[in-house]
C-alpha positions as CSV (number, residue, x, y, z in Angstrom):
1,M,5.0,-1.3,-7.4
2,S,5.4,-3.9,-4.6
3,K,3.4,-4.3,-1.3
4,L,5.6,-3.0,1.7
5,D,3.2,-4.0,4.5
6,E,-0.4,-4.9,5.5
7,W,-2.4,-3.9,8.5
8,R,-6.0,-4.3,9.9
9,S,-8.4,-1.7,9.1
10,H,-10.1,-2.2,12.4
11,G,-13.5,-2.6,10.5
12,L,-15.3,-4.5,7.7
13,D,-15.3,-3.7,4.0
14,P,-12.5,-1.1,3.8
15,H,-13.2,0.9,0.5
16,Q,-11.2,4.3,0.7
17,M,-7.9,5.5,2.3
18,L,-6.6,9.2,2.5
19,V,-3.6,10.6,3.9
20,L,-4.3,13.4,6.4
21,P,-2.7,16.5,5.1
22,Q,-2.4,18.4,8.5
23,A,-3.0,17.5,12.2
24,L,-6.8,17.3,13.2
25,M,-8.3,16.7,16.6
26,G,-5.1,15.1,18.0
27,I,-4.7,12.9,14.9
28,P,-1.2,13.8,13.5
29,A,-0.6,15.0,9.8
30,G,0.5,12.0,7.7
31,A,-1.9,9.5,9.3
32,L,-3.9,7.2,7.2
33,L,-7.7,7.8,7.3
34,V,-9.6,4.6,6.3
35,A,-13.5,4.4,5.4
36,N,-14.8,1.0,6.6
37,G,-18.3,0.4,4.9
38,G,-19.1,-2.0,7.6
39,I,-21.4,-4.3,5.6
40,P,-20.8,-8.0,5.9
41,T,-20.6,-9.6,2.4
42,Q,-20.6,-12.9,0.7
43,A,-17.4,-13.4,-1.3
44,E,-19.0,-16.4,-3.2
45,S,-21.7,-14.1,-4.6
46,G,-19.8,-11.3,-5.9
47,R,-19.7,-9.4,-2.6
48,G,-23.6,-9.7,-2.0
49,K,-24.6,-8.2,1.0
50,K,-25.4,-10.3,3.9
51,V,-27.6,-8.4,6.5
52,V,-27.4,-4.7,5.9
53,A,-29.1,-4.2,9.2
54,D,-26.0,-5.3,10.7
55,M,-24.0,-2.5,9.2
56,D,-21.1,-1.2,11.3
57,S,-19.3,1.6,9.3
58,S,-16.5,3.6,10.8
59,L,-13.8,6.0,10.1
60,V,-10.4,4.9,11.3
61,A,-7.1,6.7,11.7
62,L,-3.8,4.7,11.5
63,D,-0.3,5.6,12.1
64,S,1.4,5.6,8.7
65,K,4.6,4.2,10.1
66,D,3.3,1.0,11.9
67,G,-0.4,0.8,11.3
68,Q,-1.1,1.5,14.9
69,L,-4.8,2.6,15.7
70,L,-5.0,6.2,16.4
71,G,-8.6,6.9,16.7
72,Q,-11.9,5.5,15.4
């Protein structure tokens, strides 16, 4: 398997992605839903958390064709 493309997740620490099976609240079926944990981490320490108080988690919808942001 090879990577076909790469898009921004519009957040920090993306950790899960699902395909929306049917349209929901204006987001079309087939959109990619990305869960961003939002916790800044230190790569050099094995992903140790920096400042949990600065957490900015989000759920993002991306167009599966071009990665365009559909909602956050």
